[in-house]
DRENTORKOL-3810 file (N, C-alpha, C; in nm, 4 decimals):
REM DRENTORKOL-3810
@n.u->0.0672; n.v->-0.1186; n.w->-0.0123; ca.u->0.0033; ca.v->-0.0108; ca.w->-0.0117; c.u->0.0862; c.v->0.1278; c.w->-0.0233
@n.u->0.0374; n.v->0.2446; n.w->-0.0476; ca.u->0.1104; ca.v->0.3337; ca.w->-0.0305; c.u->0.1874; c.v->0.4030; c.w->0.0580
@n.u->0.1142; n.v->0.3835; n.w->0.1519; ca.u->0.1688; ca.v->0.4442; ca.w->0.3118; c.u->0.2947; c.v->0.3752; c.w->0.3298
@n.u->0.2796; n.v->0.2546; n.w->0.3096; ca.u->0.4011; ca.v->0.1833; ca.w->0.3594; c.u->0.5326; c.v->0.2026; c.w->0.2858
@n.u->0.5501; n.v->0.2618; n.w->0.1619; ca.u->0.6636; ca.v->0.2918; ca.w->0.1256; c.u->0.6778; c.v->0.4375; c.w->0.1019
@n.u->0.6249; n.v->0.5413; n.w->0.1695; ca.u->0.6317; ca.v->0.6946; ca.w->0.1804; c.u->0.7056; c.v->0.6983; c.w->0.3216
@n.u->0.7650; n.v->0.7971; n.w->0.3251; ca.u->0.8138; ca.v->0.8665; ca.w->0.4481; c.u->0.8940; c.v->0.9903; c.w->0.4101
@n.u->0.8766; n.v->1.0818; n.w->0.5207; ca.u->0.9272; ca.v->1.2184; ca.w->0.5434; c.u->1.1010; c.v->1.2121; c.w->0.5611
@n.u->1.1504; n.v->1.3019; n.w->0.4832; ca.u->1.2878; ca.v->1.3513; ca.w->0.4993; c.u->1.3293; c.v->1.3997; c.w->0.5988
@n.u->1.4793; n.v->1.4579; n.w->0.6427; ca.u->1.4695; ca.v->1.5714; ca.w->0.7239; c.u->1.4310; c.v->1.7367; c.w->0.6992
@n.u->1.4054; n.v->1.6945; n.w->0.5752; ca.u->1.3831; ca.v->1.8451; ca.w->0.5023; c.u->1.2587; c.v->1.8764; c.w->0.4822
@n.u->1.1679; n.v->1.7732; n.w->0.5165; ca.u->1.0106; ca.v->1.7672; ca.w->0.5099; c.u->0.9577; c.v->1.7034; c.w->0.3856
@n.u->1.0208; n.v->1.6830; n.w->0.2597; ca.u->0.9687; ca.v->1.6247; ca.w->0.1797; c.u->0.9259; c.v->1.4840; c.w->0.1635
@n.u->0.8296; n.v->1.4490; n.w->0.1028; ca.u->0.7991; ca.v->1.3377; ca.w->0.0972; c.u->0.9093; c.v->1.2025; c.w->-0.0151
@n.u->0.9493; n.v->1.1117; n.w->0.0388; ca.u->0.9989; ca.v->1.0040; ca.w->-0.0419; c.u->0.9587; c.v->0.9053; c.w->-0.0446
@n.u->0.9420; n.v->0.8185; n.w->-0.1682; ca.u->0.9184; ca.v->0.6799; ca.w->-0.1711; c.u->1.0189; c.v->0.6167; c.w->-0.1828
@n.u->1.0413; n.v->0.4907; n.w->-0.1306; ca.u->1.1758; ca.v->0.3885; ca.w->-0.1150; c.u->1.1552; c.v->0.2953; c.w->-0.2600
@n.u->1.2612; n.v->0.2914; n.w->-0.3187; ca.u->1.2357; ca.v->0.2529; ca.w->-0.4367; c.u->1.3880; c.v->0.1594; c.w->-0.4372
@n.u->1.3927; n.v->0.0616; n.w->-0.5242; ca.u->1.4739; ca.v->-0.0737; ca.w->-0.5224; c.u->1.6130; c.v->0.0618; c.w->-0.5736
@n.u->1.6210; n.v->0.1542; n.w->-0.6348; ca.u->1.7571; ca.v->0.2220; ca.w->-0.6573; c.u->1.7614; c.v->0.3028; c.w->-0.5186
@n.u->1.6745; n.v->0.3154; n.w->-0.4245; ca.u->1.7357; ca.v->0.4000; ca.w->-0.3013; c.u->1.5974; c.v->0.4609; c.w->-0.2645
@n.u->1.6021; n.v->0.5996; n.w->-0.2575; ca.u->1.4730; ca.v->0.7054; ca.w->-0.2288; c.u->1.4644; c.v->0.8211; c.w->-0.3351
@n.u->1.3505; n.v->0.8005; n.w->-0.3772; ca.u->1.3303; ca.v->0.8984; ca.w->-0.4750; c.u->1.2453; c.v->1.0053; c.w->-0.4468
@n.u->1.2882; n.v->1.1352; n.w->-0.4636; ca.u->1.2105; ca.v->1.2366; ca.w->-0.3819; c.u->1.0937; c.v->1.2729; c.w->-0.5151
@n.u->0.9710; n.v->1.2898; n.w->-0.4484; ca.u->0.8310; ca.v->1.3171; ca.w->-0.5055; c.u->0.8364; c.v->1.4769; c.w->-0.5442
@n.u->0.8897; n.v->1.5162; n.w->-0.6324; ca.u->0.8897; ca.v->1.6512; ca.w->-0.6612; c.u->0.9350; c.v->1.7202; c.w->-0.5961
@n.u->0.9395; n.v->1.8669; n.w->-0.5789; ca.u->0.9933; ca.v->1.9396; ca.w->-0.5027; c.u->0.9050; c.v->2.0062; c.w->-0.4074
@n.u->0.7898; n.v->1.9218; n.w->-0.4007; ca.u->0.6677; ca.v->2.0012; ca.w->-0.3105; c.u->0.6459; c.v->1.8817; c.w->-0.2020
@n.u->0.6044; n.v->1.9464; n.w->-0.0580; ca.u->0.5806; ca.v->1.8050; ca.w->0.0334; c.u->0.4265; c.v->1.8414; c.w->0.0051
@n.u->0.3311; n.v->1.7172; n.w->0.0843; ca.u->0.2120; ca.v->1.7096; ca.w->0.0710; c.u->0.1519; c.v->1.8421; c.w->0.1233
@n.u->0.1981; n.v->1.8804; n.w->0.2436; ca.u->0.1182; ca.v->2.0033; ca.w->0.3344; c.u->0.1525; c.v->2.1254; c.w->0.2223
@n.u->0.2482; n.v->2.1377; n.w->0.1582; ca.u->0.2847; ca.v->2.2532; ca.w->0.0855; c.u->0.1553; c.v->2.2503; c.w->-0.0369
@n.u->0.1500; n.v->2.1253; n.w->-0.0804; ca.u->0.0442; ca.v->2.1043; ca.w->-0.1600; c.u->-0.1138; c.v->2.1478; c.w->-0.1448
@n.u->-0.1232; n.v->2.0747; n.w->-0.0100; ca.u->-0.2917; ca.v->2.1248; ca.w->-0.0065; c.u->-0.2911; c.v->2.2735; c.w->0.0635
@n.u->-0.1940; n.v->2.2912; n.w->0.1583; ca.u->-0.2144; ca.v->2.4138; ca.w->0.2115; c.u->-0.1742; c.v->2.5589; c.w->0.1116
@n.u->-0.0716; n.v->2.5388; n.w->0.0404; ca.u->-0.0418; ca.v->2.6590; ca.w->-0.0298; c.u->-0.0782; c.v->2.6748; c.w->-0.1859
@n.u->-0.1015; n.v->2.5455; n.w->-0.2395; ca.u->-0.1176; ca.v->2.5452; ca.w->-0.3576; c.u->-0.2301; c.v->2.4827; c.w->-0.4192
@n.u->-0.3047; n.v->2.3955; n.w->-0.3833; ca.u->-0.4595; ca.v->2.3377; ca.w->-0.3854; c.u->-0.5286; c.v->2.4484; c.w->-0.4679
@n.u->-0.5994; n.v->2.5712; n.w->-0.4056; ca.u->-0.6774; ca.v->2.6175; ca.w->-0.4904; c.u->-0.6394; c.v->2.6743; c.w->-0.5934
@n.u->-0.4998; n.v->2.7568; n.w->-0.5651; ca.u->-0.4442; ca.v->2.8030; ca.w->-0.6993; c.u->-0.4241; c.v->2.6891; c.w->-0.7997
@n.u->-0.4009; n.v->2.5956; n.w->-0.7813; ca.u->-0.3825; ca.v->2.5009; ca.w->-0.8955; c.u->-0.5125; c.v->2.4387; c.w->-0.9585
@n.u->-0.6400; n.v->2.4483; n.w->-0.8994; ca.u->-0.7568; ca.v->2.4216; ca.w->-0.9304; c.u->-0.7991; c.v->2.5528; c.w->-1.0114
@n.u->-0.7106; n.v->2.6502; n.w->-0.9670; ca.u->-0.8081; ca.v->2.7835; ca.w->-1.0257; c.u->-0.7002; c.v->2.8447; c.w->-1.1674
@n.u->-0.6162; n.v->2.7389; n.w->-1.2157; ca.u->-0.5047; ca.v->2.7488; ca.w->-1.3003; c.u->-0.4212; c.v->2.9138; c.w->-1.2893
@n.u->-0.3706; n.v->2.9387; n.w->-1.1824; ca.u->-0.3446; ca.v->3.0771; ca.w->-1.1683; c.u->-0.1765; c.v->3.0773; c.w->-1.1624
@n.u->-0.1174; n.v->2.9234; n.w->-1.1341; ca.u->-0.0088; ca.v->2.9091; ca.w->-1.1049; c.u->0.0811; c.v->2.8945; c.w->-1.2190
@n.u->0.2211; n.v->2.9536; n.w->-1.2133; ca.u->0.2834; ca.v->2.9279; ca.w->-1.3322; c.u->0.3357; c.v->2.7917; c.w->-1.3872
@n.u->0.4033; n.v->2.7768; n.w->-1.4834; ca.u->0.4384; ca.v->2.6633; ca.w->-1.5578; c.u->0.4988; c.v->2.5735; c.w->-1.4845
@n.u->0.5867; n.v->2.6520; n.w->-1.4146; ca.u->0.7263; ca.v->2.5525; ca.w->-1.3094; c.u->0.6489; c.v->2.4775; c.w->-1.1964
@n.u->0.5728; n.v->2.5659; n.w->-1.1171; ca.u->0.5124; ca.v->2.5465; ca.w->-1.0494; c.u->0.4149; c.v->2.4112; c.w->-1.0496
@n.u->0.3555; n.v->2.4397; n.w->-1.1675; ca.u->0.2434; ca.v->2.3292; ca.w->-1.1706; c.u->0.2906; c.v->2.1936; c.w->-1.2257
@n.u->0.4385; n.v->2.2131; n.w->-1.2909; ca.u->0.4999; ca.v->2.0916; ca.w->-1.3075; c.u->0.5360; c.v->2.0262; c.w->-1.2034
@n.u->0.5934; n.v->2.0987; n.w->-1.1344; ca.u->0.6398; ca.v->2.0355; ca.w->-0.9830; c.u->0.4895; c.v->1.9694; c.w->-0.9075
@n.u->0.4114; n.v->2.0564; n.w->-0.9107; ca.u->0.2882; ca.v->1.9868; ca.w->-0.8408; c.u->0.2500; c.v->1.8591; c.w->-0.9312
@n.u->0.2289; n.v->1.8696; n.w->-1.0642; ca.u->0.1672; ca.v->1.7669; ca.w->-1.1347; c.u->0.3123; c.v->1.6367; c.w->-1.1125
@n.u->0.4327; n.v->1.6437; n.w->-1.0977; ca.u->0.5271; ca.v->1.5612; ca.w->-1.0490; c.u->0.4852; c.v->1.4762; c.w->-0.9192
@n.u->0.4127; n.v->1.5669; n.w->-0.8319; ca.u->0.4229; ca.v->1.5082; ca.w->-0.7255; c.u->0.2996; c.v->1.4071; c.w->-0.7283
@n.u->0.1750; n.v->1.4702; n.w->-0.7906; ca.u->0.0669; ca.v->1.3926; ca.w->-0.7875; c.u->0.0514; c.v->1.2632; c.w->-0.8398
@n.u->0.1567; n.v->1.2723; n.w->-0.9337; ca.u->0.1917; ca.v->1.1255; ca.w->-1.0488; c.u->0.2395; c.v->1.0319; c.w->-0.9321
@n.u->0.2643; n.v->1.0494; n.w->-0.8518; ca.u->0.3314; ca.v->0.9432; ca.w->-0.7475; c.u->0.2768; c.v->0.9488; c.w->-0.6017
@n.u->0.1592; n.v->1.0387; n.w->-0.6032; ca.u->0.1220; ca.v->1.0513; ca.w->-0.4573; c.u->-0.0525; c.v->1.0469; c.w->-0.4528
@n.u->-0.0891; n.v->0.9187; n.w->-0.4620; ca.u->-0.2391; ca.v->0.8989; ca.w->-0.4454; c.u->-0.3191; c.v->0.9589; c.w->-0.3333
@n.u->-0.2258; n.v->1.0203; n.w->-0.2482; ca.u->-0.3412; ca.v->1.0449; ca.w->-0.1143; c.u->-0.3399; c.v->1.1855; c.w->-0.1611
@n.u->-0.2428; n.v->1.2782; n.w->-0.2115; ca.u->-0.2508; ca.v->1.4106; ca.w->-0.2624; c.u->-0.3915; c.v->1.4422; c.w->-0.3704
@n.u->-0.3954; n.v->1.3168; n.w->-0.4601; ca.u->-0.4633; ca.v->1.3167; ca.w->-0.6000; c.u->-0.6250; c.v->1.2807; c.w->-0.5261
@n.u->-0.6171; n.v->1.2197; n.w->-0.4297; ca.u->-0.7467; ca.v->1.1738; ca.w->-0.3681; c.u->-0.7944; c.v->1.3057; c.w->-0.3060
@n.u->-0.7068; n.v->1.3829; n.w->-0.2040; ca.u->-0.7760; ca.v->1.5060; ca.w->-0.1522; c.u->-0.8050; c.v->1.5905; c.w->-0.2485
@n.u->-0.6776; n.v->1.6086; n.w->-0.3896; ca.u->-0.7765; ca.v->1.7289; ca.w->-0.4524; c.u->-0.8706; c.v->1.6773; c.w->-0.5464
@n.u->-0.9154; n.v->1.5468; n.w->-0.5682; ca.u->-1.0197; ca.v->1.4960; ca.w->-0.6280; c.u->-1.1481; c.v->1.6007; c.w->-0.5157
@n.u->-1.1245; n.v->1.5134; n.w->-0.3837; ca.u->-1.2546; ca.v->1.5677; ca.w->-0.2957; c.u->-1.2988; c.v->1.7129; c.w->-0.2648
@n.u->-1.1779; n.v->1.7856; n.w->-0.2661; ca.u->-1.1617; ca.v->1.9180; ca.w->-0.2438; c.u->-1.2298; c.v->1.9960; c.w->-0.3779
@n.u->-1.2021; n.v->1.9176; n.w->-0.5107; ca.u->-1.2635; ca.v->1.9939; ca.w->-0.6540; c.u->-1.4145; c.v->1.9355; c.w->-0.6205
@n.u->-1.4522; n.v->1.8477; n.w->-0.6047; ca.u->-1.6130; ca.v->1.8124; ca.w->-0.6202; c.u->-1.7240; c.v->1.8978; c.w->-0.4904
@n.u->-1.5899; n.v->1.9165; n.w->-0.3774; ca.u->-1.6592; ca.v->2.0013; ca.w->-0.2990; c.u->-1.7120; c.v->2.1403; c.w->-0.3476
@n.u->-1.5904; n.v->2.2036; n.w->-0.4025; ca.u->-1.5995; ca.v->2.3312; ca.w->-0.4476; c.u->-1.7122; c.v->2.3323; c.w->-0.5501
@n.u->-1.7395; n.v->2.2250; n.w->-0.6076; ca.u->-1.8265; ca.v->2.2191; ca.w->-0.7328; c.u->-1.9761; c.v->2.2211; c.w->-0.7017
@n.u->-1.9976; n.v->2.1139; n.w->-0.5505; ca.u->-2.1134; ca.v->2.1345; ca.w->-0.5264; c.u->-2.1677; c.v->2.2477; c.w->-0.4233
@n.u->-2.0850; n.v->2.3143; n.w->-0.3669; ca.u->-2.1205; ca.v->2.4574; ca.w->-0.2814; c.u->-2.1191; c.v->2.5364; c.w->-0.3910
@n.u->-2.0771; n.v->2.5468; n.w->-0.5196; ca.u->-2.0917; ca.v->2.6864; ca.w->-0.6498; c.u->-2.2495; c.v->2.6569; c.w->-0.6794
@n.u->-2.2905; n.v->2.5221; n.w->-0.6886; ca.u->-2.4164; ca.v->2.4552; ca.w->-0.7274; c.u->-2.5215; c.v->2.5036; c.w->-0.6624
@n.u->-2.4774; n.v->2.5547; n.w->-0.5239; ca.u->-2.6033; ca.v->2.5545; ca.w->-0.4329; c.u->-2.6277; c.v->2.7267; c.w->-0.4480
@n.u->-2.7566; n.v->2.7714; n.w->-0.4885; ca.u->-2.7592; ca.v->2.8724; ca.w->-0.5220; c.u->-2.7885; c.v->2.9385; c.w->-0.3405
@n.u->-2.7446; n.v->3.0712; n.w->-0.3589; ca.u->-2.8025; ca.v->3.1798; ca.w->-0.2086; c.u->-2.9640; c.v->3.1376; c.w->-0.2052
@n.u->-2.9745; n.v->3.1255; n.w->-0.0936; ca.u->-3.1227; ca.v->3.1175; ca.w->-0.0655; c.u->-3.1922; c.v->3.2769; c.w->-0.0475
@n.u->-3.3094; n.v->3.2323; n.w->-0.1351; ca.u->-3.3969; ca.v->3.3967; ca.w->-0.1709; c.u->-3.4228; c.v->3.4383; c.w->-0.0251
@n.u->-3.4483; n.v->3.5816; n.w->-0.0092; ca.u->-3.4523; ca.v->3.6353; ca.w->0.1154; c.u->-3.6290; c.v->3.6379; c.w->0.1063
@n.u->-3.7011; n.v->3.6134; n.w->0.2053; ca.u->-3.8456; ca.v->3.6170; ca.w->0.2086; c.u->-3.9095; c.v->3.7621; c.w->0.1709
@n.u->-3.9903; n.v->3.7828; n.w->0.1144; ca.u->-4.0598; ca.v->3.8897; ca.w->0.0946; c.u->-4.1036; c.v->3.9716; c.w->0.2530
@n.u->-4.1478; n.v->3.9267; n.w->0.3168; ca.u->-4.1508; ca.v->3.9960; ca.w->0.4559; c.u->-4.0214; c.v->4.0363; c.w->0.5150
@n.u->-3.9148; n.v->3.9492; n.w->0.5192; ca.u->-3.7958; ca.v->4.0068; ca.w->0.5583; c.u->-3.7136; c.v->4.1243; c.w->0.4628
@n.u->-3.7704; n.v->4.1160; n.w->0.3669; ca.u->-3.7240; ca.v->4.2585; ca.w->0.2350; c.u->-3.7900; c.v->4.3810; c.w->0.3008
@n.u->-3.9164; n.v->4.3408; n.w->0.3108; ca.u->-4.0078; ca.v->4.4504; ca.w->0.3604; c.u->-3.9665; c.v->4.5119; c.w->0.4875
@n.u->-3.9396; n.v->4.4312; n.w->0.5854; ca.u->-3.9044; ca.v->4.4874; ca.w->0.7099; c.u->-3.7551; c.v->4.5677; c.w->0.7050
@n.u->-3.6307; n.v->4.5134; n.w->0.6237; ca.u->-3.5294; ca.v->4.5464; ca.w->0.5954; c.u->-3.5391; c.v->4.6811; c.w->0.5301
@n.u->-3.6238; n.v->4.7024; n.w->0.4201; ca.u->-3.6347; ca.v->4.8261; ca.w->0.3435; c.u->-3.6635; c.v->4.9476; c.w->0.4279
@n.u->-3.7881; n.v->4.8775; n.w->0.5086; ca.u->-3.8593; ca.v->5.0043; ca.w->0.6481; c.u->-3.7132; c.v->5.0355; c.w->0.6902
@n.u->-3.6869; n.v->4.9508; n.w->0.7480; ca.u->-3.5690; ca.v->4.9677; ca.w->0.8696; c.u->-3.4831; c.v->5.0816; c.w->0.8066
@n.u->-3.4252; n.v->5.0430; n.w->0.6632; ca.u->-3.3010; ca.v->5.1398; ca.w->0.6013; c.u->-3.3775; c.v->5.2741; c.w->0.5888
@n.u->-3.4941; n.v->5.2887; n.w->0.5180; ca.u->-3.5609; ca.v->5.4324; ca.w->0.4971; c.u->-3.5779; c.v->5.4783; c.w->0.6407
@n.u->-3.6264; n.v->5.4422; n.w->0.7653; ca.u->-3.5968; ca.v->5.4763; ca.w->0.8730; c.u->-3.4780; c.v->5.5454; c.w->0.9153
@n.u->-3.3513; n.v->5.4665; n.w->0.8904; ca.u->-3.2671; ca.v->5.5304; ca.w->0.9466; c.u->-3.1891; c.v->5.6421; c.w->0.8393
@n.u->-3.2206; n.v->5.6432; n.w->0.7220; ca.u->-3.1630; ca.v->5.7573; ca.w->0.6225; c.u->-3.2601; c.v->5.8887; c.w->0.6675
@n.u->-3.3584; n.v->5.8302; n.w->0.6882; ca.u->-3.4634; ca.v->5.9646; ca.w->0.7444; c.u->-3.4097; c.v->6.0190; c.w->0.8735
@n.u->-3.3822; n.v->5.9635; n.w->0.9581; ca.u->-3.3029; ca.v->6.0041; ca.w->1.0728; c.u->-3.1510; c.v->6.1009; c.w->1.0587
@n.u->-3.0845; n.v->6.0323; n.w->0.9319; ca.u->-2.9510; ca.v->6.0983; ca.w->0.9187; c.u->-2.9858; c.v->6.2473; c.w->0.8338
@n.u->-3.1011; n.v->6.2586; n.w->0.7755; ca.u->-3.1260; ca.v->6.3813; ca.w->0.7479; c.u->-3.1808; c.v->6.4804; c.w->0.7904
END
């Protein structure tokens, strides 16, 4: 399983044990990917070098890919939800309140 062959190094970068030794997973840690880059990556606002680093990391880091897919789906679902309509009674109360406040200031 992926967790069995991943480990953090002293510099904080995850590495995968391989038959040739340890291969670095890109130049980005899982924590950096999630906390610093994920939203910008999904919004396509990062430069090509950063994107390449992130994609190298994701190519061999299934947990980050799973997290990204979940995050992407969550953002999609939230955007689909329309803001609730304010009830007409509440609109009337708010309108009256604002008119009274404006009248006091004049």
